[in-house]
Every structure is written in structure tokens, then in C-alpha cells.
C-alpha positions, 0 to 999 in steps of 0.5 A: 492549495497544492494537493500532496500525494502520500505514498504508503508502503506495504509490510516490510517495504520502505520508500524504495517501493515507489522509486519507479513511480515517484518522479511522475507524481508531481513535486509534492510527494510525501513518503510515510513509514507505517510503524505503529502496532495497530491500524488506527495508529498507522492511520494517525501516522499518515494524517500527521505526515502532511497538512491539508488535503492529499491523495493517498496511494497505498500498497497492501497494508498501506492501502488497508491503512488508507481505508482507515485514513478515509474513515477518519478524515474523509474531508482530507482525502481527495483521491485514493489508489489501493494496490494489491490489497484486501478490505476484508477482516482477517481470516482465521488462517491469516491470524494463525499465519501471522502468529507463526511468523511472529514466533519465528521472528522472535526466535531469531529467524527473521532472515529465513522468514523473509527469504522462505515465506515472504519473498516467494509471494511477492512476485509473479516470477521469482527473478533473482534481482527482484528477490534480492532487492526485496530482501534488502528492503525487508532488512532495512525495515527490520524485525522490530517493525515487522513484528509491529506490522504483524500485530497491526494486521490483526487489528484490521476490520472489514471496511467494505461497508464503510467504503461504500459511503465515500465518493472519493475518486479511486483506482483499484490496482492488482496483478492477475498473478497476485498470490496474496491478494487475488483479483477477486479481492479487488473486484469486491473492493472496487464494487464497494467504492462508488467512484472506483475504477478497477485495473487488473494487470496481466502477468504481475504479482503482489509487489506491483510497482516493481513489476509494472509501469504504474506512472501513467495510470496513477497520474490519470486516475489521481488527476495529477497535471504535471504541467500545472503542478510544476508551475506551482513549484518555485525554481531553485 
């Protein structure tokens, strides 16, 4: 049976997040949108998107959802890549920040929220082309989904203890200039996962797939053999 690779984006991100890596992950790649109002509902969206076993690649909120997927269906998860994320429970200042963002969005300030408060935290260097691409992606996701994602963030739990029970092959990736999820978060996460490798990429920020070449890292650590998987894919 072919093992699918499921790509789960972060908050205010869509499938375009993975455009630079999708082509190197074999023929059976599934993009999942996470739009439920809690982490459990998002995990069920992932589990419903593909039958059978899969590898999961998630960024930020997408990785947090991946931890819950692993908790609910450990027999289906054959590999995990957690990028730019945090396996801890929400901190009080985070909860307050999400409430503030939600209030401003409800008040019709979605564009300003994305431009002034979210976009500046995404990249190590605020290159105009990256900021512009992120703004466009965030507007495709839209304020309604953003509000549900903010609500879902508040339903997170600390997953470090749960993750320590699972020997799934895992890769933990972060940038050394991530303003939202610094390397210390990933060091703790990698220490919790019994079969994890940690890679800290220099000069990169939070939206790692747009700032670094992740293709070979993902293929190696998720054990994706493009030659063998191509053989299994029928010719058109």
C-alpha cells in the first residue's frame, strides 16, 4: 500500500505554503485545510482526508493538529514532520493576544491585523515579495476561517507527555530566527519524541517552507523513495 504524505498548513496559510516542496514528495500528496473551531475537529478533518496510513507534515498550527492526530490514530501515522511549532499549552499572554486579534477582526480590521501584526512575525527578513505573497494567502483564507483558527488555538493542550509514548519517525524543523516559535520550543519537542531528529536552519524565520529548501530533508527523514513511488504511480 502506498503511504500518502499529508500536508497541513499553519494559521492563515493554504496549500500555496507547500508549493516549493510538494513536487519532491512523491505522487501521493494530500493537502488538508484546517477550518474547524477546535483542535480535535481539525484533527478529524485530517483523518477524514485520506484513507489508510500516511506521513504528516505540519507547520505551526498544522503541526499542533498533527500531534492530536497522532494521539487519536497512532496506528495510521507512519512519519511526522513538525515545523515551526509549539507542543505546549497556551500561555496567558497568548490567549489575550488571540482575543485581541479576534476582536479587531470582528471590527472589520482583518487587513490591518494581517499586515501589521501577523506578517511581520513570519519571516527572518521582511522581503516585500514574501510579505506580499503572505498577505495574498491570508486573504484567500479570509477572516471567517481566521476567527475559527484563533478559537482552535485556545483549545490546545500540552502534548509533550503524550508524544513521549510514540516512536514514530519524526523530524523537528525550525529557523534560528523564528520570532513566534524559537529553537527552545523545538528542542523540548524533539526531546519528548523518542525517535526524533532536530534541525535548526540558520537565517530562517517562522514560515520555513518559503525561506529554506526543505525538499531533501523531508524526503530523507520521511523515507520517501521517489523512484519506488513513481513505479507505483500508473502512467497517464
